[in-house]
Backbone atoms as SQL, in Angstrom:
CREATE TABLE atoms (id INTEGER PRIMARY KEY, chain TEXT, resi INTEGER, resn TEXT, atom TEXT, x REAL, y REAL, z REAL);
INSERT INTO atoms VALUES
  (1, 'A', 1, 'MET', 'N', -19.774, -0.306, 10.069),
  (2, 'A', 1, 'MET', 'CA', -19.291, -1.461, 10.790),
  (3, 'A', 1, 'MET', 'C', -18.110, -2.060, 10.046),
  (4, 'A', 2, 'LYS', 'N', -17.013, -2.256, 10.742),
  (5, 'A', 2, 'LYS', 'CA', -15.852, -2.893, 10.131),
  (6, 'A', 2, 'LYS', 'C', -16.155, -4.356, 9.841),
  (7, 'A', 3, 'LEU', 'N', -15.641, -4.797, 8.712),
  (8, 'A', 3, 'LEU', 'CA', -15.806, -6.200, 8.351),
  (9, 'A', 3, 'LEU', 'C', -14.729, -7.047, 9.018),
  (10, 'A', 4, 'PRO', 'N', -15.002, -8.303, 9.284),
  (11, 'A', 4, 'PRO', 'CA', -13.959, -9.197, 9.791),
  (12, 'A', 4, 'PRO', 'C', -12.843, -9.311, 8.748),
  (13, 'A', 5, 'ARG', 'N', -11.637, -9.573, 9.189),
  (14, 'A', 5, 'ARG', 'CA', -10.484, -9.630, 8.287),
  (15, 'A', 5, 'ARG', 'C', -10.686, -10.605, 7.131),
  (16, 'A', 6, 'ASN', 'N', -11.337, -11.727, 7.376),
  (17, 'A', 6, 'ASN', 'CA', -11.506, -12.722, 6.321),
  (18, 'A', 6, 'ASN', 'C', -12.552, -12.302, 5.283),
  (19, 'A', 7, 'GLU', 'N', -13.257, -11.188, 5.514),
  (20, 'A', 7, 'GLU', 'CA', -14.237, -10.692, 4.548),
  (21, 'A', 7, 'GLU', 'C', -13.794, -9.401, 3.879),
  (22, 'A', 8, 'GLN', 'N', -12.661, -8.830, 4.280),
  (23, 'A', 8, 'GLN', 'CA', -12.159, -7.608, 3.672),
  (24, 'A', 8, 'GLN', 'C', -11.561, -7.931, 2.309),
  (25, 'A', 9, 'GLU', 'N', -11.681, -6.956, 1.372),
  (26, 'A', 9, 'GLU', 'CA', -11.149, -7.191, 0.041),
  (27, 'A', 9, 'GLU', 'C', -10.695, -5.892, -0.611),
  (28, 'A', 10, 'THR', 'N', -9.755, -6.033, -1.536),
  (29, 'A', 10, 'THR', 'CA', -9.319, -4.941, -2.388),
  (30, 'A', 10, 'THR', 'C', -9.390, -5.454, -3.812),
  (31, 'A', 11, 'ILE', 'N', -10.084, -4.698, -4.675),
  (32, 'A', 11, 'ILE', 'CA', -10.262, -5.116, -6.059),
  (33, 'A', 11, 'ILE', 'C', -9.742, -4.018, -6.976),
  (34, 'A', 12, 'PHE', 'N', -8.823, -4.390, -7.867),
  (35, 'A', 12, 'PHE', 'CA', -8.332, -3.492, -8.902),
  (36, 'A', 12, 'PHE', 'C', -8.865, -3.980, -10.240),
  (37, 'A', 13, 'THR', 'N', -9.369, -3.060, -11.049),
  (38, 'A', 13, 'THR', 'CA', -9.852, -3.384, -12.382),
  (39, 'A', 13, 'THR', 'C', -9.228, -2.393, -13.346),
  (40, 'A', 14, 'TYR', 'N', -8.726, -2.889, -14.478),
  (41, 'A', 14, 'TYR', 'CA', -8.106, -2.006, -15.463),
  (42, 'A', 14, 'TYR', 'C', -9.037, -1.787, -16.638),
  (43, 'A', 15, 'SER', 'N', -9.181, -0.532, -17.019),
  (44, 'A', 15, 'SER', 'CA', -9.980, -0.150, -18.171),
  (45, 'A', 15, 'SER', 'C', -9.128, 0.750, -19.053),
  (46, 'A', 16, 'ILE', 'N', -9.105, 0.497, -20.342),
  (47, 'A', 16, 'ILE', 'CA', -8.319, 1.307, -21.271),
  (48, 'A', 16, 'ILE', 'C', -8.719, 2.779, -21.178),
  (49, 'A', 17, 'ASN', 'N', -10.007, 3.054, -21.045),
  (50, 'A', 17, 'ASN', 'CA', -10.495, 4.434, -21.040),
  (51, 'A', 17, 'ASN', 'C', -10.234, 5.169, -19.730),
  (52, 'A', 18, 'GLU', 'N', -10.356, 4.492, -18.620),
  (53, 'A', 18, 'GLU', 'CA', -10.329, 5.163, -17.323),
  (54, 'A', 18, 'GLU', 'C', -9.095, 4.858, -16.477),
  (55, 'A', 19, 'ASN', 'N', -8.231, 3.976, -16.912),
  (56, 'A', 19, 'ASN', 'CA', -7.091, 3.518, -16.119),
  (57, 'A', 19, 'ASN', 'C', -7.540, 2.530, -15.044),
  (58, 'A', 20, 'TRP', 'N', -6.926, 2.578, -13.870),
  (59, 'A', 20, 'TRP', 'CA', -7.184, 1.616, -12.801),
  (60, 'A', 20, 'TRP', 'C', -8.343, 2.062, -11.922),
  (61, 'A', 21, 'HIS', 'N', -9.268, 1.149, -11.677),
  (62, 'A', 21, 'HIS', 'CA', -10.374, 1.379, -10.753),
  (63, 'A', 21, 'HIS', 'C', -10.088, 0.552, -9.505),
  (64, 'A', 22, 'ILE', 'N', -10.338, 1.131, -8.344),
  (65, 'A', 22, 'ILE', 'CA', -10.101, 0.430, -7.083),
  (66, 'A', 22, 'ILE', 'C', -11.368, 0.455, -6.239),
  (67, 'A', 23, 'TYR', 'N', -11.611, -0.655, -5.589),
  (68, 'A', 23, 'TYR', 'CA', -12.586, -0.729, -4.502),
  (69, 'A', 23, 'TYR', 'C', -11.883, -1.460, -3.367),
  (70, 'A', 24, 'THR', 'N', -11.901, -0.877, -2.192),
  (71, 'A', 24, 'THR', 'CA', -11.291, -1.545, -1.046),
  (72, 'A', 24, 'THR', 'C', -12.031, -1.202, 0.238),
  (73, 'A', 25, 'ASP', 'N', -12.090, -2.191, 1.119),
  (74, 'A', 25, 'ASP', 'CA', -12.582, -1.958, 2.471),
  (75, 'A', 25, 'ASP', 'C', -11.542, -2.424, 3.494),
  (76, 'A', 26, 'VAL', 'N', -10.292, -2.533, 3.033),
  (77, 'A', 26, 'VAL', 'CA', -9.169, -2.889, 3.903),
  (78, 'A', 26, 'VAL', 'C', -8.561, -1.580, 4.433),
  (79, 'A', 27, 'PRO', 'N', -8.585, -1.342, 5.741),
  (80, 'A', 27, 'PRO', 'CA', -8.112, -0.064, 6.287),
  (81, 'A', 27, 'PRO', 'C', -6.700, 0.326, 5.835),
  (82, 'A', 28, 'LYS', 'N', -5.787, -0.622, 5.794),
  (83, 'A', 28, 'LYS', 'CA', -4.415, -0.336, 5.373),
  (84, 'A', 28, 'LYS', 'C', -4.386, 0.158, 3.925),
  (85, 'A', 29, 'HIS', 'N', -5.175, -0.452, 3.062),
  (86, 'A', 29, 'HIS', 'CA', -5.207, -0.061, 1.657),
  (87, 'A', 29, 'HIS', 'C', -5.930, 1.270, 1.463),
  (88, 'A', 30, 'ILE', 'N', -6.935, 1.539, 2.285),
  (89, 'A', 30, 'ILE', 'CA', -7.619, 2.832, 2.213),
  (90, 'A', 30, 'ILE', 'C', -6.617, 3.947, 2.480),
  (91, 'A', 31, 'ARG', 'N', -5.819, 3.809, 3.540),
  (92, 'A', 31, 'ARG', 'CA', -4.819, 4.836, 3.874),
  (93, 'A', 31, 'ARG', 'C', -3.774, 4.959, 2.772),
  (94, 'A', 32, 'LYS', 'N', -3.381, 3.847, 2.178),
  (95, 'A', 32, 'LYS', 'CA', -2.328, 3.854, 1.160),
  (96, 'A', 32, 'LYS', 'C', -2.799, 4.495, -0.148),
  (97, 'A', 33, 'TYR', 'N', -3.997, 4.154, -0.600),
  (98, 'A', 33, 'TYR', 'CA', -4.445, 4.577, -1.920),
  (99, 'A', 33, 'TYR', 'C', -5.306, 5.835, -1.924),
  (100, 'A', 34, 'LEU', 'N', -5.811, 6.296, -0.806),
  (101, 'A', 34, 'LEU', 'CA', -6.656, 7.484, -0.771),
  (102, 'A', 34, 'LEU', 'C', -5.998, 8.700, -1.434),
  (103, 'A', 35, 'PRO', 'N', -4.713, 8.988, -1.171),
  (104, 'A', 35, 'PRO', 'CA', -4.108, 10.153, -1.830),
  (105, 'A', 35, 'PRO', 'C', -3.976, 10.003, -3.348),
  (106, 'A', 36, 'LEU', 'N', -4.048, 8.787, -3.875),
  (107, 'A', 36, 'LEU', 'CA', -3.845, 8.551, -5.300),
  (108, 'A', 36, 'LEU', 'C', -5.140, 8.502, -6.099),
  (109, 'A', 37, 'VAL', 'N', -6.281, 8.421, -5.423),
  (110, 'A', 37, 'VAL', 'CA', -7.560, 8.244, -6.103),
  (111, 'A', 37, 'VAL', 'C', -8.137, 9.601, -6.499),
  (112, 'A', 38, 'LYS', 'N', -8.537, 9.708, -7.792),
  (113, 'A', 38, 'LYS', 'CA', -9.195, 10.916, -8.280),
  (114, 'A', 38, 'LYS', 'C', -10.671, 10.854, -7.892),
  (115, 'A', 39, 'SER', 'N', -11.195, 11.918, -7.350),
  (116, 'A', 39, 'SER', 'CA', -12.602, 12.015, -6.952),
  (117, 'A', 39, 'SER', 'C', -13.066, 10.759, -6.207),
  (118, 'A', 40, 'PRO', 'N', -12.472, 10.468, -5.052),
  (119, 'A', 40, 'PRO', 'CA', -12.823, 9.235, -4.341),
  (120, 'A', 40, 'PRO', 'C', -14.255, 9.241, -3.831),
  (121, 'A', 41, 'LYS', 'N', -14.876, 8.071, -3.874),
  (122, 'A', 41, 'LYS', 'CA', -16.180, 7.856, -3.251),
  (123, 'A', 41, 'LYS', 'C', -15.899, 7.127, -1.945),
  (124, 'A', 42, 'LEU', 'N', -16.213, 7.770, -0.845),
  (125, 'A', 42, 'LEU', 'CA', -15.918, 7.211, 0.472),
  (126, 'A', 42, 'LEU', 'C', -17.199, 6.756, 1.146),
  (127, 'A', 43, 'LYS', 'N', -17.115, 5.642, 1.825),
  (128, 'A', 43, 'LYS', 'CA', -18.208, 5.187, 2.673),
  (129, 'A', 43, 'LYS', 'C', -17.717, 5.352, 4.106),
  (130, 'A', 44, 'GLU', 'N', -18.451, 6.145, 4.873),
  (131, 'A', 44, 'GLU', 'CA', -18.034, 6.433, 6.244),
  (132, 'A', 44, 'GLU', 'C', -19.066, 5.924, 7.235),
  (133, 'A', 45, 'GLU', 'N', -18.553, 5.590, 8.404),
  (134, 'A', 45, 'GLU', 'CA', -19.417, 5.183, 9.506),
  (135, 'A', 45, 'GLU', 'C', -18.806, 5.704, 10.797),
  (136, 'A', 46, 'ASN', 'N', -19.569, 6.453, 11.538),
  (137, 'A', 46, 'ASN', 'CA', -19.088, 7.062, 12.792),
  (138, 'A', 46, 'ASN', 'C', -17.827, 7.891, 12.569),
  (139, 'A', 47, 'GLY', 'N', -17.783, 8.620, 11.440),
  (140, 'A', 47, 'GLY', 'CA', -16.639, 9.474, 11.146),
  (141, 'A', 47, 'GLY', 'C', -15.402, 8.739, 10.673),
  (142, 'A', 48, 'GLU', 'N', -15.491, 7.440, 10.461),
  (143, 'A', 48, 'GLU', 'CA', -14.353, 6.632, 10.032),
  (144, 'A', 48, 'GLU', 'C', -14.616, 6.105, 8.618),
  (145, 'A', 49, 'ILE', 'N', -13.607, 6.205, 7.760),
  (146, 'A', 49, 'ILE', 'CA', -13.743, 5.709, 6.395),
  (147, 'A', 49, 'ILE', 'C', -13.679, 4.183, 6.435),
  (148, 'A', 50, 'ILE', 'N', -14.704, 3.531, 5.896),
  (149, 'A', 50, 'ILE', 'CA', -14.719, 2.069, 5.908),
  (150, 'A', 50, 'ILE', 'C', -14.626, 1.473, 4.507),
  (151, 'A', 51, 'ALA', 'N', -14.741, 2.329, 3.454),
  (152, 'A', 51, 'ALA', 'CA', -14.598, 1.837, 2.086),
  (153, 'A', 51, 'ALA', 'C', -14.178, 2.981, 1.179),
  (154, 'A', 52, 'LEU', 'N', -13.431, 2.641, 0.142),
  (155, 'A', 52, 'LEU', 'CA', -12.916, 3.609, -0.823),
  (156, 'A', 52, 'LEU', 'C', -13.151, 3.062, -2.218),
  (157, 'A', 53, 'GLU', 'N', -13.626, 3.939, -3.115),
  (158, 'A', 53, 'GLU', 'CA', -13.822, 3.539, -4.507),
  (159, 'A', 53, 'GLU', 'C', -13.481, 4.718, -5.401),
  (160, 'A', 54, 'GLY', 'N', -12.836, 4.427, -6.534),
  (161, 'A', 54, 'GLY', 'CA', -12.512, 5.477, -7.483),
  (162, 'A', 54, 'GLY', 'C', -11.455, 5.017, -8.472),
  (163, 'A', 55, 'PHE', 'N', -10.978, 5.991, -9.265),
  (164, 'A', 55, 'PHE', 'CA', -9.963, 5.703, -10.275),
  (165, 'A', 55, 'PHE', 'C', -8.622, 6.247, -9.822),
  (166, 'A', 56, 'ILE', 'N', -7.578, 5.454, -10.034),
  (167, 'A', 56, 'ILE', 'CA', -6.230, 5.840, -9.643),
  (168, 'A', 56, 'ILE', 'C', -5.562, 6.546, -10.811),
  (169, 'A', 57, 'ASP', 'N', -4.983, 7.695, -10.530),
  (170, 'A', 57, 'ASP', 'CA', -4.257, 8.454, -11.532),
  (171, 'A', 57, 'ASP', 'C', -2.811, 7.969, -11.526),
  (172, 'A', 58, 'GLY', 'N', -2.498, 7.009, -12.374),
  (173, 'A', 58, 'GLY', 'CA', -1.149, 6.441, -12.412),
  (174, 'A', 58, 'GLY', 'C', -1.212, 4.949, -12.617),
  (175, 'A', 59, 'ASN', 'N', -0.143, 4.280, -12.272),
  (176, 'A', 59, 'ASN', 'CA', -0.030, 2.837, -12.457),
  (177, 'A', 59, 'ASN', 'C', -0.131, 2.101, -11.128),
  (178, 'A', 60, 'VAL', 'N', -0.474, 0.841, -11.216),
  (179, 'A', 60, 'VAL', 'CA', -0.542, -0.047, -10.063),
  (180, 'A', 60, 'VAL', 'C', 0.409, -1.198, -10.336),
  (181, 'A', 61, 'SER', 'N', 1.189, -1.574, -9.350),
  (182, 'A', 61, 'SER', 'CA', 2.090, -2.721, -9.534),
  (183, 'A', 61, 'SER', 'C', 2.059, -3.590, -8.288),
  (184, 'A', 62, 'ALA', 'N', 2.374, -4.842, -8.497),
  (185, 'A', 62, 'ALA', 'CA', 2.443, -5.792, -7.391),
  (186, 'A', 62, 'ALA', 'C', 3.703, -6.619, -7.588),
  (187, 'A', 63, 'ARG', 'N', 4.333, -6.959, -6.508),
  (188, 'A', 63, 'ARG', 'CA', 5.519, -7.806, -6.625),
  (189, 'A', 63, 'ARG', 'C', 5.506, -8.834, -5.509),
  (190, 'A', 64, 'ALA', 'N', 6.199, -9.914, -5.773),
  (191, 'A', 64, 'ALA', 'CA', 6.262, -10.991, -4.796),
  (192, 'A', 64, 'ALA', 'C', 7.110, -10.565, -3.606),
  (193, 'A', 65, 'LYS', 'N', 6.778, -11.097, -2.461),
  (194, 'A', 65, 'LYS', 'CA', 7.551, -10.801, -1.267),
  (195, 'A', 65, 'LYS', 'C', 8.933, -11.427, -1.410),
  (196, 'A', 66, 'ARG', 'N', 9.945, -10.667, -1.067),
  (197, 'A', 66, 'ARG', 'CA', 11.313, -11.134, -1.194),
  (198, 'A', 66, 'ARG', 'C', 11.636, -12.108, -0.073),
  (199, 'A', 67, 'VAL', 'N', 12.176, -13.254, -0.447),
  (200, 'A', 67, 'VAL', 'CA', 12.571, -14.265, 0.529),
  (201, 'A', 67, 'VAL', 'C', 14.092, -14.242, 0.610),
  (202, 'A', 68, 'MET', 'N', 14.606, -14.021, 1.822),
  (203, 'A', 68, 'MET', 'CA', 16.057, -13.929, 2.015),
  (204, 'A', 68, 'MET', 'C', 16.522, -15.053, 2.933),
  (205, 'A', 69, 'SER', 'N', 17.701, -15.566, 2.611),
  (206, 'A', 69, 'SER', 'CA', 18.303, -16.558, 3.502),
  (207, 'A', 69, 'SER', 'C', 18.870, -15.828, 4.721),
  (208, 'A', 70, 'ASP', 'N', 19.249, -16.576, 5.741),
  (209, 'A', 70, 'ASP', 'CA', 19.837, -15.955, 6.936),
  (210, 'A', 70, 'ASP', 'C', 21.111, -15.197, 6.593),
  (211, 'A', 71, 'GLU', 'N', 21.916, -15.750, 5.681),
  (212, 'A', 71, 'GLU', 'CA', 23.159, -15.082, 5.281),
  (213, 'A', 71, 'GLU', 'C', 22.861, -13.770, 4.558),
  (214, 'A', 72, 'GLN', 'N', 21.863, -13.781, 3.657),
  (215, 'A', 72, 'GLN', 'CA', 21.496, -12.564, 2.939),
  (216, 'A', 72, 'GLN', 'C', 20.961, -11.508, 3.900),
  (217, 'A', 73, 'ARG', 'N', 20.157, -11.938, 4.861),
  (218, 'A', 73, 'ARG', 'CA', 19.595, -11.011, 5.838),
  (219, 'A', 73, 'ARG', 'C', 20.703, -10.387, 6.683),
  (220, 'A', 74, 'GLN', 'N', 21.686, -11.204, 7.083),
  (221, 'A', 74, 'GLN', 'CA', 22.793, -10.697, 7.881),
  (222, 'A', 74, 'GLN', 'C', 23.635, -9.717, 7.074),
  (223, 'A', 75, 'ALA', 'N', 23.924, -10.035, 5.804),
  (224, 'A', 75, 'ALA', 'CA', 24.705, -9.146, 4.950),
  (225, 'A', 75, 'ALA', 'C', 23.969, -7.821, 4.734),
  (226, 'A', 76, 'ALA', 'N', 22.667, -7.871, 4.530),
  (227, 'A', 76, 'ALA', 'CA', 21.884, -6.650, 4.354),
  (228, 'A', 76, 'ALA', 'C', 21.912, -5.809, 5.630),
  (229, 'A', 77, 'GLY', 'N', 21.825, -6.460, 6.779),
  (230, 'A', 77, 'GLY', 'CA', 21.891, -5.758, 8.052),
  (231, 'A', 77, 'GLY', 'C', 23.231, -5.061, 8.241),
  (232, 'A', 78, 'GLU', 'N', 24.306, -5.730, 7.840),
  (233, 'A', 78, 'GLU', 'CA', 25.638, -5.130, 7.960),
  (234, 'A', 78, 'GLU', 'C', 25.781, -3.933, 7.017),
  (235, 'A', 79, 'ARG', 'N', 25.228, -4.042, 5.788),
  (236, 'A', 79, 'ARG', 'CA', 25.277, -2.917, 4.852),
  (237, 'A', 79, 'ARG', 'C', 24.494, -1.727, 5.402),
  (238, 'A', 80, 'LEU', 'N', 23.329, -1.978, 5.985),
  (239, 'A', 80, 'LEU', 'CA', 22.521, -0.913, 6.556),
  (240, 'A', 80, 'LEU', 'C', 23.236, -0.257, 7.728),
  (241, 'A', 81, 'LYS', 'N', 23.858, -1.061, 8.571),
  (242, 'A', 81, 'LYS', 'CA', 24.605, -0.532, 9.720),
  (243, 'A', 81, 'LYS', 'C', 25.758, 0.343, 9.249),
  (244, 'A', 82, 'ALA', 'N', 26.472, -0.114, 8.224),
  (245, 'A', 82, 'ALA', 'CA', 27.595, 0.665, 7.683),
  (246, 'A', 82, 'ALA', 'C', 27.087, 1.974, 7.077),
  (247, 'A', 83, 'ALA', 'N', 25.970, 1.922, 6.370),
  (248, 'A', 83, 'ALA', 'CA', 25.416, 3.132, 5.765),
  (249, 'A', 83, 'ALA', 'C', 24.986, 4.125, 6.838),
  (250, 'A', 84, 'ARG', 'N', 24.397, 3.625, 7.922),
  (251, 'A', 84, 'ARG', 'CA', 23.988, 4.510, 9.016),
  (252, 'A', 84, 'ARG', 'C', 25.202, 5.141, 9.678),
  (253, 'A', 85, 'ASN', 'N', 26.256, 4.353, 9.867),
  (254, 'A', 85, 'ASN', 'CA', 27.478, 4.899, 10.471),
  (255, 'A', 85, 'ASN', 'C', 28.086, 5.976, 9.584),
  (256, 'A', 86, 'ASN', 'N', 28.078, 5.749, 8.259),
  (257, 'A', 86, 'ASN', 'CA', 28.635, 6.741, 7.333),
  (258, 'A', 86, 'ASN', 'C', 27.815, 8.029, 7.349),
  (259, 'A', 87, 'SER', 'N', 26.493, 7.927, 7.429),
  (260, 'A', 87, 'SER', 'CA', 25.653, 9.127, 7.437),
  (261, 'A', 87, 'SER', 'C', 25.808, 9.894, 8.750),
  (262, 'A', 88, 'GLU', 'N', 26.046, 9.193, 9.856),
  (263, 'A', 88, 'GLU', 'CA', 26.263, 9.875, 11.138),
  (264, 'A', 88, 'GLU', 'C', 27.603, 10.609, 11.128),
  (265, 'A', 89, 'GLU', 'N', 28.618, 10.026, 10.474),
  (266, 'A', 89, 'GLU', 'CA', 29.927, 10.666, 10.393),
  (267, 'A', 89, 'GLU', 'C', 29.874, 11.913, 9.518),
  (268, 'A', 90, 'ASP', 'N', 29.035, 11.870, 8.460),
  (269, 'A', 90, 'ASP', 'CA', 28.915, 13.012, 7.553),
  (270, 'A', 90, 'ASP', 'C', 28.168, 14.183, 8.200),
  (271, 'A', 91, 'ALA', 'N', 27.306, 13.884, 9.150),
  (272, 'A', 91, 'ALA', 'CA', 26.483, 14.937, 9.775),
  (273, 'A', 91, 'ALA', 'C', 27.248, 15.775, 10.756);
């Protein structure tokens, strides 16, 4: 049974010996971290993965969401448009 959104959680724990341990029942995080987990322990229901637990082979990082002003967003959009035009011309 899927949990309501307000009850879903992802927990990362760091251990010197084992690296990063993850437990998650958030579907988006299950899809994201499943390929990175060594020997994953999966909890399934009706053929659907509802929880993932295991150790991640590598590092985990988190960063703050970038806040852009309207001018920055417009400038980034223009740079992306120019880059797309250049790649279409090269093809």
